[in-house]
Phi, psi and omega in degrees: 000139177293132178295131185231171176252128183257131175234132175244121189230124175265156179064043188267007187266351181198170175060215181295329178299316178295319178297319177296318180302314180300318184285340178276351181278081179229161181304138179087359180257140166247125183241120174256112179263138178232118177199170182294326181233149179282151178247096186294341181291351179274343189295309182294315177301325178295317179298314183295327182276345185075027177261155177263124183243128175237150177220130173249122174275113184205137174280118183291351172292341175256065189278341179297310178296323181293320178299318179296319180296316181296316180299316180297318180296317180296321180294331178287339187287329183090137188286343184262006185279344193231142171278326176212155178222126186227132173254126176244108177272097186251333188296144176194156178222153173269133166288169178306133185283103184189162175302153182300330180296342180253010187285146173271133186300316181295323179295316178298315181298318180298315181298319181285326179292316181287318187276338183228310182297313182298312177301322180292315182291321179291321176297316178301313180296317180298311183294321181293316183288331185257000181300131183093351176295141175286346181296151169291129184242136182222145172236119177247116177258124180275108184261210182195153173300336179286351171282348184241356181220123182288152178212134179298144178067018178228032186300316184293313182294315179299317181295319180297315182288324175295320176297320177300315178302313188284324177292330176296319177300316181296314182294323177299320177296318180296314183291331179294340179276351185256144172297127181067027181298156180289153174265137187229137175212135172256111193244126172278127188268005185089186184264119192241145180278086183233179177298329179296318176297321178298318177301317184293316183278353177258002184291160175292121182299337177291332179267336188226093186295341180266012184304315185296329179293326176287325177296321180293325177302318181287316184290334181265006176071029183267001181272138177275142176290153177304322180295315181292319178299319178298318178300317181294317181296314182291330174294321177295318179300325183277354182298142178295337179260020178306132180094350178297327172250110182291340174230123187213173178230132183299341180274356179293000000 
């Protein structure tokens, strides 16, 4: 079997996740996409590139079952099949934009399960299943500046990203103690023109006092396109010193 590079990407059906998926479809790559819905526009580019594309339709709010499935699948692959293996935890959702006192419990739970619980469980499954592999192993967690800066009416999203940053620091310390341990980084990708940005600048200003600042980002042309953001993120992933900073910003 030809030695290949394995990428596992969550939230690959839209936005920067879809842009990353497209850019990862190159010869010698196997890409496993995980999202609630399949993205059929990836099928033909994968064929043309000679890349192997797999897709699991799964709601990341049910991450316990997904972690078990991922661990089992990785163990079936064999440790000598890959030159590198990379997990990219990209999926995230906004809870309803409102003060925490007005939050719906189910909405909060979904945001925290997708944004924090799923990355932790998938990272745990990935590291456990691949421990001892000779392949270079990497975990890239897509964070946000809001994990490092508080914002009113964004408690769930800020908390999920702050938790992602800190669990990445912890896992980086753990892996550094192991021979051939995985490299880990929680990376803020900058401000991107996605549906999430549209949600923020379309919010009720009575519920979201920072709405106008997001509107100004769009009107002044300060938003990065998903394609450009994906290029920057994947360039960071390819750096020889990836993981030297367990928490970083692509704009550094």
